[in-house]
mmCIF file of the N, C-alpha and C atoms, coordinates in Angstrom:
data_MODEL
# 
_entry.id   MODEL 
# 
loop_
_atom_site.group_PDB 
_atom_site.id 
_atom_site.type_symbol 
_atom_site.label_atom_id 
_atom_site.label_alt_id 
_atom_site.label_comp_id 
_atom_site.label_asym_id 
_atom_site.label_entity_id 
_atom_site.label_seq_id 
_atom_site.pdbx_PDB_ins_code 
_atom_site.Cartn_x 
_atom_site.Cartn_y 
_atom_site.Cartn_z 
_atom_site.occupancy 
_atom_site.B_iso_or_equiv 
_atom_site.pdbx_formal_charge 
_atom_site.auth_seq_id 
_atom_site.auth_comp_id 
_atom_site.auth_asym_id 
_atom_site.auth_atom_id 
_atom_site.pdbx_PDB_model_num 
ATOM 1   N N  . MET A 1 1  ? -2.711  -4.208  -5.101  1.00 0.00 ? 1  MET A N  1 
ATOM 2   C CA . MET A 1 1  ? -3.673  -4.010  -6.161  1.00 0.00 ? 1  MET A CA 1 
ATOM 3   C C  . MET A 1 1  ? -5.054  -4.025  -5.434  1.00 0.00 ? 1  MET A C  1 
ATOM 4   N N  . VAL A 1 2  ? -5.959  -3.202  -5.922  1.00 0.00 ? 2  VAL A N  1 
ATOM 5   C CA . VAL A 1 2  ? -7.308  -3.263  -5.359  1.00 0.00 ? 2  VAL A CA 1 
ATOM 6   C C  . VAL A 1 2  ? -8.107  -3.286  -6.450  1.00 0.00 ? 2  VAL A C  1 
ATOM 7   N N  . VAL A 1 3  ? -9.183  -4.143  -6.447  1.00 0.00 ? 3  VAL A N  1 
ATOM 8   C CA . VAL A 1 3  ? -10.211 -4.259  -7.613  1.00 0.00 ? 3  VAL A CA 1 
ATOM 9   C C  . VAL A 1 3  ? -11.556 -3.983  -6.934  1.00 0.00 ? 3  VAL A C  1 
ATOM 10  N N  . TYR A 1 4  ? -12.322 -2.991  -7.594  1.00 0.00 ? 4  TYR A N  1 
ATOM 11  C CA . TYR A 1 4  ? -13.627 -2.656  -7.174  1.00 0.00 ? 4  TYR A CA 1 
ATOM 12  C C  . TYR A 1 4  ? -14.577 -3.190  -8.188  1.00 0.00 ? 4  TYR A C  1 
ATOM 13  N N  . VAL A 1 5  ? -15.421 -4.027  -7.847  1.00 0.00 ? 5  VAL A N  1 
ATOM 14  C CA . VAL A 1 5  ? -16.455 -4.622  -8.645  1.00 0.00 ? 5  VAL A CA 1 
ATOM 15  C C  . VAL A 1 5  ? -17.879 -4.125  -8.203  1.00 0.00 ? 5  VAL A C  1 
ATOM 16  N N  . ARG A 1 6  ? -18.524 -3.603  -9.100  1.00 0.00 ? 6  ARG A N  1 
ATOM 17  C CA . ARG A 1 6  ? -19.936 -2.916  -8.783  1.00 0.00 ? 6  ARG A CA 1 
ATOM 18  C C  . ARG A 1 6  ? -21.047 -3.999  -8.589  1.00 0.00 ? 6  ARG A C  1 
ATOM 19  N N  . HIS A 1 7  ? -20.890 -5.177  -9.255  1.00 0.00 ? 7  HIS A N  1 
ATOM 20  C CA . HIS A 1 7  ? -21.816 -6.303  -9.018  1.00 0.00 ? 7  HIS A CA 1 
ATOM 21  C C  . HIS A 1 7  ? -21.149 -7.409  -9.706  1.00 0.00 ? 7  HIS A C  1 
ATOM 22  N N  . ALA A 1 8  ? -21.724 -8.631  -9.522  1.00 0.00 ? 8  ALA A N  1 
ATOM 23  C CA . ALA A 1 8  ? -21.170 -9.863  -9.851  1.00 0.00 ? 8  ALA A CA 1 
ATOM 24  C C  . ALA A 1 8  ? -20.895 -9.925  -11.395 1.00 0.00 ? 8  ALA A C  1 
ATOM 25  N N  . ASP A 1 9  ? -21.721 -9.323  -12.206 1.00 0.00 ? 9  ASP A N  1 
ATOM 26  C CA . ASP A 1 9  ? -21.610 -9.267  -13.680 1.00 0.00 ? 9  ASP A CA 1 
ATOM 27  C C  . ASP A 1 9  ? -20.878 -8.067  -14.239 1.00 0.00 ? 9  ASP A C  1 
ATOM 28  N N  . ASP A 1 10 ? -20.210 -7.223  -13.382 1.00 0.00 ? 10 ASP A N  1 
ATOM 29  C CA . ASP A 1 10 ? -19.662 -6.087  -13.784 1.00 0.00 ? 10 ASP A CA 1 
ATOM 30  C C  . ASP A 1 10 ? -18.534 -6.287  -14.859 1.00 0.00 ? 10 ASP A C  1 
ATOM 31  N N  . PRO A 1 11 ? -18.655 -5.786  -16.078 1.00 0.00 ? 11 PRO A N  1 
ATOM 32  C CA . PRO A 1 11 ? -17.808 -6.030  -17.245 1.00 0.00 ? 11 PRO A CA 1 
ATOM 33  C C  . PRO A 1 11 ? -16.563 -5.130  -17.039 1.00 0.00 ? 11 PRO A C  1 
ATOM 34  N N  . THR A 1 12 ? -16.680 -4.077  -16.334 1.00 0.00 ? 12 THR A N  1 
ATOM 35  C CA . THR A 1 12 ? -15.435 -3.240  -16.217 1.00 0.00 ? 12 THR A CA 1 
ATOM 36  C C  . THR A 1 12 ? -15.077 -2.761  -14.718 1.00 0.00 ? 12 THR A C  1 
ATOM 37  N N  . PRO A 1 13 ? -14.609 -3.814  -13.971 1.00 0.00 ? 13 PRO A N  1 
ATOM 38  C CA . PRO A 1 13 ? -14.168 -3.403  -12.621 1.00 0.00 ? 13 PRO A CA 1 
ATOM 39  C C  . PRO A 1 13 ? -13.116 -2.333  -12.736 1.00 0.00 ? 13 PRO A C  1 
ATOM 40  N N  . LEU A 1 14 ? -12.978 -1.636  -11.603 1.00 0.00 ? 14 LEU A N  1 
ATOM 41  C CA . LEU A 1 14 ? -11.795 -0.630  -11.469 1.00 0.00 ? 14 LEU A CA 1 
ATOM 42  C C  . LEU A 1 14 ? -10.690 -1.390  -10.832 1.00 0.00 ? 14 LEU A C  1 
ATOM 43  N N  . ILE A 1 15 ? -9.517  -1.341  -11.467 1.00 0.00 ? 15 ILE A N  1 
ATOM 44  C CA . ILE A 1 15 ? -8.377  -2.070  -11.093 1.00 0.00 ? 15 ILE A CA 1 
ATOM 45  C C  . ILE A 1 15 ? -7.216  -1.088  -10.830 1.00 0.00 ? 15 ILE A C  1 
ATOM 46  N N  . CYS A 1 16 ? -6.805  -0.938  -9.695  1.00 0.00 ? 16 CYS A N  1 
ATOM 47  C CA . CYS A 1 16 ? -5.729  0.114   -9.219  1.00 0.00 ? 16 CYS A CA 1 
ATOM 48  C C  . CYS A 1 16 ? -4.651  -0.595  -8.755  1.00 0.00 ? 16 CYS A C  1 
ATOM 49  N N  . HIS A 1 17 ? -3.499  -0.128  -9.169  1.00 0.00 ? 17 HIS A N  1 
ATOM 50  C CA . HIS A 1 17 ? -2.126  -0.844  -8.786  1.00 0.00 ? 17 HIS A CA 1 
ATOM 51  C C  . HIS A 1 17 ? -1.393  0.269   -7.824  1.00 0.00 ? 17 HIS A C  1 
ATOM 52  N N  . GLY A 1 18 ? -0.717  -0.246  -6.847  1.00 0.00 ? 18 GLY A N  1 
ATOM 53  C CA . GLY A 1 18 ? 0.188   0.548   -6.147  1.00 0.00 ? 18 GLY A CA 1 
ATOM 54  C C  . GLY A 1 18 ? 1.552   -0.097  -6.007  1.00 0.00 ? 18 GLY A C  1 
ATOM 55  N N  . VAL A 1 19 ? 2.509   0.783   -6.029  1.00 0.00 ? 19 VAL A N  1 
ATOM 56  C CA . VAL A 1 19 ? 3.983   0.316   -6.075  1.00 0.00 ? 19 VAL A CA 1 
ATOM 57  C C  . VAL A 1 19 ? 4.662   1.006   -4.825  1.00 0.00 ? 19 VAL A C  1 
ATOM 58  N N  . TRP A 1 20 ? 5.468   0.241   -4.196  1.00 0.00 ? 20 TRP A N  1 
ATOM 59  C CA . TRP A 1 20 ? 6.108   0.752   -2.989  1.00 0.00 ? 20 TRP A CA 1 
ATOM 60  C C  . TRP A 1 20 ? 7.565   0.453   -3.089  1.00 0.00 ? 20 TRP A C  1 
ATOM 61  N N  . PRO A 1 21 ? 8.372   1.312   -3.755  1.00 0.00 ? 21 PRO A N  1 
ATOM 62  C CA . PRO A 1 21 ? 9.823   0.994   -3.980  1.00 0.00 ? 21 PRO A CA 1 
ATOM 63  C C  . PRO A 1 21 ? 10.450  0.906   -2.679  1.00 0.00 ? 21 PRO A C  1 
ATOM 64  N N  . GLY A 1 22 ? 11.516  0.129   -2.364  1.00 0.00 ? 22 GLY A N  1 
ATOM 65  C CA . GLY A 1 22 ? 12.179  0.082   -1.140  1.00 0.00 ? 22 GLY A CA 1 
ATOM 66  C C  . GLY A 1 22 ? 13.383  -0.873  -1.266  1.00 0.00 ? 22 GLY A C  1 
ATOM 67  N N  . ARG A 1 23 ? 13.972  -1.244  -0.193  1.00 0.00 ? 23 ARG A N  1 
ATOM 68  C CA . ARG A 1 23 ? 15.033  -2.313  -0.262  1.00 0.00 ? 23 ARG A CA 1 
ATOM 69  C C  . ARG A 1 23 ? 14.919  -3.114  0.971   1.00 0.00 ? 23 ARG A C  1 
ATOM 70  N N  . LEU A 1 24 ? 15.598  -4.260  0.839   1.00 0.00 ? 24 LEU A N  1 
ATOM 71  C CA . LEU A 1 24 ? 15.751  -5.076  1.973   1.00 0.00 ? 24 LEU A CA 1 
ATOM 72  C C  . LEU A 1 24 ? 16.890  -4.742  2.927   1.00 0.00 ? 24 LEU A C  1 
ATOM 73  N N  . LEU A 1 25 ? 16.578  -4.888  4.143   1.00 0.00 ? 25 LEU A N  1 
ATOM 74  C CA . LEU A 1 25 ? 17.611  -4.654  5.165   1.00 0.00 ? 25 LEU A CA 1 
ATOM 75  C C  . LEU A 1 25 ? 18.256  -5.943  5.565   1.00 0.00 ? 25 LEU A C  1 
ATOM 76  N N  . HIS A 1 26 ? 19.494  -5.775  5.972   1.00 0.00 ? 26 HIS A N  1 
ATOM 77  C CA . HIS A 1 26 ? 20.263  -7.011  6.391   1.00 0.00 ? 26 HIS A CA 1 
ATOM 78  C C  . HIS A 1 26 ? 19.722  -7.491  7.874   1.00 0.00 ? 26 HIS A C  1 
ATOM 79  N N  . GLU A 1 27 ? 19.255  -6.632  8.674   1.00 0.00 ? 27 GLU A N  1 
ATOM 80  C CA . GLU A 1 27 ? 18.815  -6.933  9.976   1.00 0.00 ? 27 GLU A CA 1 
ATOM 81  C C  . GLU A 1 27 ? 17.468  -6.384  10.173  1.00 0.00 ? 27 GLU A C  1 
ATOM 82  N N  . PRO A 1 28 ? 16.572  -7.176  10.780  1.00 0.00 ? 28 PRO A N  1 
ATOM 83  C CA . PRO A 1 28 ? 15.195  -6.705  11.171  1.00 0.00 ? 28 PRO A CA 1 
ATOM 84  C C  . PRO A 1 28 ? 15.208  -5.494  12.045  1.00 0.00 ? 28 PRO A C  1 
ATOM 85  N N  . ARG A 1 29 ? 14.208  -4.479  11.803  1.00 0.00 ? 29 ARG A N  1 
ATOM 86  C CA . ARG A 1 29 ? 14.097  -3.288  12.644  1.00 0.00 ? 29 ARG A CA 1 
ATOM 87  C C  . ARG A 1 29 ? 12.616  -3.100  12.879  1.00 0.00 ? 29 ARG A C  1 
ATOM 88  N N  . GLY A 1 30 ? 12.304  -2.840  14.108  1.00 0.00 ? 30 GLY A N  1 
ATOM 89  C CA . GLY A 1 30 ? 10.933  -2.391  14.489  1.00 0.00 ? 30 GLY A CA 1 
ATOM 90  C C  . GLY A 1 30 ? 10.136  -3.633  15.038  1.00 0.00 ? 30 GLY A C  1 
ATOM 91  N N  . GLU A 1 31 ? 9.036   -3.330  15.680  1.00 0.00 ? 31 GLU A N  1 
ATOM 92  C CA . GLU A 1 31 ? 8.165   -4.341  16.299  1.00 0.00 ? 31 GLU A CA 1 
ATOM 93  C C  . GLU A 1 31 ? 6.808   -4.382  15.617  1.00 0.00 ? 31 GLU A C  1 
ATOM 94  N N  . GLY A 1 32 ? 6.374   -3.348  14.872  1.00 0.00 ? 32 GLY A N  1 
ATOM 95  C CA . GLY A 1 32 ? 4.970   -3.352  14.366  1.00 0.00 ? 32 GLY A CA 1 
ATOM 96  C C  . GLY A 1 32 ? 4.961   -4.121  12.958  1.00 0.00 ? 32 GLY A C  1 
ATOM 97  N N  . GLY A 1 33 ? 3.757   -4.092  12.467  1.00 0.00 ? 33 GLY A N  1 
ATOM 98  C CA . GLY A 1 33 ? 3.586   -4.777  11.183  1.00 0.00 ? 33 GLY A CA 1 
ATOM 99  C C  . GLY A 1 33 ? 3.651   -6.354  11.238  1.00 0.00 ? 33 GLY A C  1 
ATOM 100 N N  . PHE A 1 34 ? 3.846   -6.894  10.113  1.00 0.00 ? 34 PHE A N  1 
ATOM 101 C CA . PHE A 1 34 ? 3.922   -8.339  10.028  1.00 0.00 ? 34 PHE A CA 1 
ATOM 102 C C  . PHE A 1 34 ? 4.621   -8.838  8.774   1.00 0.00 ? 34 PHE A C  1 
ATOM 103 N N  . GLY A 1 35 ? 4.835   -10.034 8.680   1.00 0.00 ? 35 GLY A N  1 
ATOM 104 C CA . GLY A 1 35 ? 5.457   -10.604 7.343   1.00 0.00 ? 35 GLY A CA 1 
ATOM 105 C C  . GLY A 1 35 ? 6.970   -9.909  7.272   1.00 0.00 ? 35 GLY A C  1 
ATOM 106 N N  . TYR A 1 36 ? 7.159   -9.360  6.064   1.00 0.00 ? 36 TYR A N  1 
ATOM 107 C CA . TYR A 1 36 ? 8.409   -8.756  5.694   1.00 0.00 ? 36 TYR A CA 1 
ATOM 108 C C  . TYR A 1 36 ? 8.703   -7.345  6.273   1.00 0.00 ? 36 TYR A C  1 
ATOM 109 N N  . ASP A 1 37 ? 7.613   -6.788  7.092   1.00 0.00 ? 37 ASP A N  1 
ATOM 110 C CA . ASP A 1 37 ? 7.762   -5.374  7.431   1.00 0.00 ? 37 ASP A CA 1 
ATOM 111 C C  . ASP A 1 37 ? 9.031   -5.186  8.109   1.00 0.00 ? 37 ASP A C  1 
ATOM 112 N N  . PRO A 1 38 ? 9.615   -5.965  9.080   1.00 0.00 ? 38 PRO A N  1 
ATOM 113 C CA . PRO A 1 38 ? 10.852  -5.650  9.735   1.00 0.00 ? 38 PRO A CA 1 
ATOM 114 C C  . PRO A 1 38 ? 12.107  -5.468  8.759   1.00 0.00 ? 38 PRO A C  1 
ATOM 115 N N  . ILE A 1 39 ? 11.976  -6.116  7.672   1.00 0.00 ? 39 ILE A N  1 
ATOM 116 C CA . ILE A 1 39 ? 13.093  -6.058  6.830   1.00 0.00 ? 39 ILE A CA 1 
ATOM 117 C C  . ILE A 1 39 ? 12.976  -5.351  5.543   1.00 0.00 ? 39 ILE A C  1 
ATOM 118 N N  . PHE A 1 40 ? 11.905  -4.585  5.366   1.00 0.00 ? 40 PHE A N  1 
ATOM 119 C CA . PHE A 1 40 ? 11.587  -3.738  4.206   1.00 0.00 ? 40 PHE A CA 1 
ATOM 120 C C  . PHE A 1 40 ? 11.822  -2.354  4.651   1.00 0.00 ? 40 PHE A C  1 
ATOM 121 N N  . LEU A 1 41 ? 12.798  -1.581  4.031   1.00 0.00 ? 41 LEU A N  1 
ATOM 122 C CA . LEU A 1 41 ? 13.086  -0.230  4.189   1.00 0.00 ? 41 LEU A CA 1 
ATOM 123 C C  . LEU A 1 41 ? 12.280  0.648   3.415   1.00 0.00 ? 41 LEU A C  1 
ATOM 124 N N  . ALA A 1 42 ? 11.478  1.608   4.062   1.00 0.00 ? 42 ALA A N  1 
ATOM 125 C CA . ALA A 1 42 ? 10.684  2.432   3.386   1.00 0.00 ? 42 ALA A CA 1 
ATOM 126 C C  . ALA A 1 42 ? 11.575  3.770   3.168   1.00 0.00 ? 42 ALA A C  1 
ATOM 127 N N  . PRO A 1 43 ? 12.033  4.084   1.992   1.00 0.00 ? 43 PRO A N  1 
ATOM 128 C CA . PRO A 1 43 ? 13.035  5.174   1.819   1.00 0.00 ? 43 PRO A CA 1 
ATOM 129 C C  . PRO A 1 43 ? 12.484  6.524   2.067   1.00 0.00 ? 43 PRO A C  1 
ATOM 130 N N  . GLU A 1 44 ? 11.083  6.686   1.920   1.00 0.00 ? 44 GLU A N  1 
ATOM 131 C CA . GLU A 1 44 ? 10.580  7.988   2.308   1.00 0.00 ? 44 GLU A CA 1 
ATOM 132 C C  . GLU A 1 44 ? 10.730  8.532   3.585   1.00 0.00 ? 44 GLU A C  1 
ATOM 133 N N  . HIS A 1 45 ? 10.836  7.552   4.528   1.00 0.00 ? 45 HIS A N  1 
ATOM 134 C CA . HIS A 1 45 ? 11.040  7.909   5.890   1.00 0.00 ? 45 HIS A CA 1 
ATOM 135 C C  . HIS A 1 45 ? 12.404  7.285   6.540   1.00 0.00 ? 45 HIS A C  1 
ATOM 136 N N  . ASN A 1 46 ? 13.177  6.473   5.820   1.00 0.00 ? 46 ASN A N  1 
ATOM 137 C CA . ASN A 1 46 ? 14.376  5.818   6.159   1.00 0.00 ? 46 ASN A CA 1 
ATOM 138 C C  . ASN A 1 46 ? 14.092  4.930   7.405   1.00 0.00 ? 46 ASN A C  1 
ATOM 139 N N  . LEU A 1 47 ? 12.878  4.298   7.413   1.00 0.00 ? 47 LEU A N  1 
ATOM 140 C CA . LEU A 1 47 ? 12.552  3.343   8.425   1.00 0.00 ? 47 LEU A CA 1 
ATOM 141 C C  . LEU A 1 47 ? 12.056  2.131   7.771   1.00 0.00 ? 47 LEU A C  1 
ATOM 142 N N  . SER A 1 48 ? 12.056  0.993   8.709   1.00 0.00 ? 48 SER A N  1 
ATOM 143 C CA . SER A 1 48 ? 11.556  -0.163  8.205   1.00 0.00 ? 48 SER A CA 1 
ATOM 144 C C  . SER A 1 48 ? 10.140  -0.021  8.277   1.00 0.00 ? 48 SER A C  1 
ATOM 145 N N  . ALA A 1 49 ? 9.332   -0.791  7.380   1.00 0.00 ? 49 ALA A N  1 
ATOM 146 C CA . ALA A 1 49 ? 7.836   -0.784  7.431   1.00 0.00 ? 49 ALA A CA 1 
ATOM 147 C C  . ALA A 1 49 ? 7.384   -1.047  8.827   1.00 0.00 ? 49 ALA A C  1 
ATOM 148 N N  . ALA A 1 50 ? 8.032   -1.897  9.581   1.00 0.00 ? 50 ALA A N  1 
ATOM 149 C CA . ALA A 1 50 ? 7.655   -2.161  10.900  1.00 0.00 ? 50 ALA A CA 1 
ATOM 150 C C  . ALA A 1 50 ? 7.809   -1.044  11.886  1.00 0.00 ? 50 ALA A C  1 
ATOM 151 N N  . GLU A 1 51 ? 8.652   0.008   11.594  1.00 0.00 ? 51 GLU A N  1 
ATOM 152 C CA . GLU A 1 51 ? 8.793   1.184   12.379  1.00 0.00 ? 51 GLU A CA 1 
ATOM 153 C C  . GLU A 1 51 ? 7.837   2.204   12.088  1.00 0.00 ? 51 GLU A C  1 
ATOM 154 N N  . LEU A 1 52 ? 7.202   2.185   10.959  1.00 0.00 ? 52 LEU A N  1 
ATOM 155 C CA . LEU A 1 52 ? 6.203   3.163   10.569  1.00 0.00 ? 52 LEU A CA 1 
ATOM 156 C C  . LEU A 1 52 ? 4.930   3.257   11.378  1.00 0.00 ? 52 LEU A C  1 
ATOM 157 N N  . THR A 1 53 ? 4.323   4.184   11.563  1.00 0.00 ? 53 THR A N  1 
ATOM 158 C CA . THR A 1 53 ? 3.006   4.243   12.347  1.00 0.00 ? 53 THR A CA 1 
ATOM 159 C C  . THR A 1 53 ? 2.021   3.725   11.221  1.00 0.00 ? 53 THR A C  1 
ATOM 160 N N  . ARG A 1 54 ? 0.844   3.288   11.685  1.00 0.00 ? 54 ARG A N  1 
ATOM 161 C CA . ARG A 1 54 ? -0.261  2.723   10.883  1.00 0.00 ? 54 ARG A CA 1 
ATOM 162 C C  . ARG A 1 54 ? -0.649  3.703   9.843   1.00 0.00 ? 54 ARG A C  1 
ATOM 163 N N  . GLU A 1 55 ? -0.610  5.063   10.219  1.00 0.00 ? 55 GLU A N  1 
ATOM 164 C CA . GLU A 1 55 ? -0.963  6.119   9.251   1.00 0.00 ? 55 GLU A CA 1 
ATOM 165 C C  . GLU A 1 55 ? 0.106   6.334   8.279   1.00 0.00 ? 55 GLU A C  1 
ATOM 166 N N  . GLN A 1 56 ? 1.263   6.391   8.607   1.00 0.00 ? 56 GLN A N  1 
ATOM 167 C CA . GLN A 1 56 ? 2.404   6.512   7.678   1.00 0.00 ? 56 GLN A CA 1 
ATOM 168 C C  . GLN A 1 56 ? 2.374   5.416   6.703   1.00 0.00 ? 56 GLN A C  1 
ATOM 169 N N  . LYS A 1 57 ? 2.293   4.092   7.183   1.00 0.00 ? 57 LYS A N  1 
ATOM 170 C CA . LYS A 1 57 ? 2.296   2.959   6.266   1.00 0.00 ? 57 LYS A CA 1 
ATOM 171 C C  . LYS A 1 57 ? 1.134   2.978   5.351   1.00 0.00 ? 57 LYS A C  1 
ATOM 172 N N  . GLY A 1 58 ? -0.043  3.477   5.802   1.00 0.00 ? 58 GLY A N  1 
ATOM 173 C CA . GLY A 1 58 ? -1.198  3.572   5.015   1.00 0.00 ? 58 GLY A CA 1 
ATOM 174 C C  . GLY A 1 58 ? -1.079  4.499   3.765   1.00 0.00 ? 58 GLY A C  1 
ATOM 175 N N  . ARG A 1 59 ? -0.213  5.501   4.050   1.00 0.00 ? 59 ARG A N  1 
ATOM 176 C CA . ARG A 1 59 ? -0.059  6.545   2.934   1.00 0.00 ? 59 ARG A CA 1 
ATOM 177 C C  . ARG A 1 59 ? 0.894   6.017   1.928   1.00 0.00 ? 59 ARG A C  1 
ATOM 178 N N  . VAL A 1 60 ? 2.047   5.355   2.302   1.00 0.00 ? 60 VAL A N  1 
ATOM 179 C CA . VAL A 1 60 ? 3.182   5.043   1.427   1.00 0.00 ? 60 VAL A CA 1 
ATOM 180 C C  . VAL A 1 60 ? 3.186   3.612   0.983   1.00 0.00 ? 60 VAL A C  1 
ATOM 181 N N  . SER A 1 61 ? 2.372   2.761   1.643   1.00 0.00 ? 61 SER A N  1 
ATOM 182 C CA . SER A 1 61 ? 2.431   1.257   1.063   1.00 0.00 ? 61 SER A CA 1 
ATOM 183 C C  . SER A 1 61 ? 1.781   1.000   -0.243  1.00 0.00 ? 61 SER A C  1 
ATOM 184 N N  . HIS A 1 62 ? 2.117   -0.044  -0.891  1.00 0.00 ? 62 HIS A N  1 
ATOM 185 C CA . HIS A 1 62 ? 1.436   -0.326  -2.085  1.00 0.00 ? 62 HIS A CA 1 
ATOM 186 C C  . HIS A 1 62 ? -0.002  -0.432  -2.117  1.00 0.00 ? 62 HIS A C  1 
ATOM 187 N N  . ARG A 1 63 ? -0.525  -1.026  -0.851  1.00 0.00 ? 63 ARG A N  1 
ATOM 188 C CA . ARG A 1 63 ? -1.958  -1.038  -0.723  1.00 0.00 ? 63 ARG A CA 1 
ATOM 189 C C  . ARG A 1 63 ? -2.629  0.333   -0.519  1.00 0.00 ? 63 ARG A C  1 
ATOM 190 N N  . GLY A 1 64 ? -1.913  1.163   0.359   1.00 0.00 ? 64 GLY A N  1 
ATOM 191 C CA . GLY A 1 64 ? -2.348  2.453   0.412   1.00 0.00 ? 64 GLY A CA 1 
ATOM 192 C C  . GLY A 1 64 ? -2.444  3.311   -0.764  1.00 0.00 ? 64 GLY A C  1 
ATOM 193 N N  . ARG A 1 65 ? -1.411  3.206   -1.629  1.00 0.00 ? 65 ARG A N  1 
ATOM 194 C CA . ARG A 1 65 ? -1.386  3.867   -2.804  1.00 0.00 ? 65 ARG A CA 1 
ATOM 195 C C  . ARG A 1 65 ? -2.388  3.446   -3.851  1.00 0.00 ? 65 ARG A C  1 
ATOM 196 N N  . ALA A 1 66 ? -2.686  2.221   -3.866  1.00 0.00 ? 66 ALA A N  1 
ATOM 197 C CA . ALA A 1 66 ? -3.832  1.609   -4.766  1.00 0.00 ? 66 ALA A CA 1 
ATOM 198 C C  . ALA A 1 66 ? -5.167  2.098   -4.284  1.00 0.00 ? 66 ALA A C  1 
ATOM 199 N N  . LEU A 1 67 ? -5.330  2.129   -2.956  1.00 0.00 ? 67 LEU A N  1 
ATOM 200 C CA . LEU A 1 67 ? -6.602  2.545   -2.403  1.00 0.00 ? 67 LEU A CA 1 
ATOM 201 C C  . LEU A 1 67 ? -6.838  4.077   -2.706  1.00 0.00 ? 67 LEU A C  1 
ATOM 202 N N  . ALA A 1 68 ? -5.717  4.813   -2.582  1.00 0.00 ? 68 ALA A N  1 
ATOM 203 C CA . ALA A 1 68 ? -5.792  6.215   -2.811  1.00 0.00 ? 68 ALA A CA 1 
ATOM 204 C C  . ALA A 1 68 ? -6.239  6.498   -4.336  1.00 0.00 ? 68 ALA A C  1 
ATOM 205 N N  . GLN A 1 69 ? -5.709  5.726   -5.214  1.00 0.00 ? 69 GLN A N  1 
ATOM 206 C CA . GLN A 1 69 ? -6.014  5.712   -6.593  1.00 0.00 ? 69 GLN A CA 1 
ATOM 207 C C  . GLN A 1 69 ? -7.460  5.448   -6.819  1.00 0.00 ? 69 GLN A C  1 
ATOM 208 N N  . LEU A 1 70 ? -7.907  4.318   -6.212  1.00 0.00 ? 70 LEU A N  1 
ATOM 209 C CA . LEU A 1 70 ? -9.331  3.996   -6.235  1.00 0.00 ? 70 LEU A CA 1 
ATOM 210 C C  . LEU A 1 70 ? -10.337 5.053   -5.804  1.00 0.00 ? 70 LEU A C  1 
ATOM 211 N N  . LEU A 1 71 ? -9.920  5.701   -4.652  1.00 0.00 ? 71 LEU A N  1 
ATOM 212 C CA . LEU A 1 71 ? -10.847 6.712   -4.141  1.00 0.00 ? 71 LEU A CA 1 
ATOM 213 C C  . LEU A 1 71 ? -10.943 7.930   -5.099  1.00 0.00 ? 71 LEU A C  1 
ATOM 214 N N  . GLU A 1 72 ? -9.689  8.250   -5.848  1.00 0.00 ? 72 GLU A N  1 
ATOM 215 C CA . GLU A 1 72 ? -9.782  9.294   -6.810  1.00 0.00 ? 72 GLU A CA 1 
ATOM 216 C C  . GLU A 1 72 ? -10.701 8.912   -7.959  1.00 0.00 ? 72 GLU A C  1 
ATOM 217 N N  . LEU A 1 73 ? -10.655 7.725   -8.396  1.00 0.00 ? 73 LEU A N  1 
ATOM 218 C CA . LEU A 1 73 ? -11.492 7.338   -9.450  1.00 0.00 ? 73 LEU A CA 1 
ATOM 219 C C  . LEU A 1 73 ? -12.957 7.430   -9.154  1.00 0.00 ? 73 LEU A C  1 
ATOM 220 N N  . LEU A 1 74 ? -13.272 6.860   -7.927  1.00 0.00 ? 74 LEU A N  1 
ATOM 221 C CA . LEU A 1 74 ? -14.736 6.971   -7.447  1.00 0.00 ? 74 LEU A CA 1 
ATOM 222 C C  . LEU A 1 74 ? -15.112 8.418   -7.329  1.00 0.00 ? 74 LEU A C  1 
ATOM 223 N N  . GLN A 1 75 ? -14.400 9.293   -6.803  1.00 0.00 ? 75 GLN A N  1 
ATOM 224 C CA . GLN A 1 75 ? -14.672 10.623  -6.564  1.00 0.00 ? 75 GLN A CA 1 
ATOM 225 C C  . GLN A 1 75 ? -14.829 11.457  -7.857  1.00 0.00 ? 75 GLN A C  1 
ATOM 226 N N  . ALA A 1 76 ? -14.234 10.955  -8.926  1.00 0.00 ? 76 ALA A N  1 
ATOM 227 C CA . ALA A 1 76 ? -14.320 11.419  -10.307 1.00 0.00 ? 76 ALA A CA 1 
ATOM 228 C C  . ALA A 1 76 ? -15.483 10.965  -11.008 1.00 0.00 ? 76 ALA A C  1 
ATOM 229 N N  . GLY A 1 77 ? -16.258 9.955   -10.343 1.00 0.00 ? 77 GLY A N  1 
ATOM 230 C CA . GLY A 1 77 ? -17.409 9.625   -11.039 1.00 0.00 ? 77 GLY A CA 1 
ATOM 231 C C  . GLY A 1 77 ? -17.267 8.186   -11.750 1.00 0.00 ? 77 GLY A C  1 
ATOM 232 N N  . HIS A 1 78 ? -16.254 7.489   -11.646 1.00 0.00 ? 78 HIS A N  1 
ATOM 233 C CA . HIS A 1 78 ? -16.030 6.354   -12.376 1.00 0.00 ? 78 HIS A CA 1 
ATOM 234 C C  . HIS A 1 78 ? -16.773 5.167   -11.605 1.00 0.00 ? 78 HIS A C  1 
# 
């Protein structure tokens, strides 16, 4: 989730949600990332989140998807 607040009293912040479907692995894979990354399988690439490059993870992760949604809204003038 990403929340964009224009100012402290903003009555309508932009709230964007990102979802990253996947599944848990039985064994950790990869050295990158943090937290659950070594046991989270990213089905788009058939790699654990720890095996993805920073760029790949930024495009497919829940945070990356929420940020992309926010950028679209801002570019559309919201």
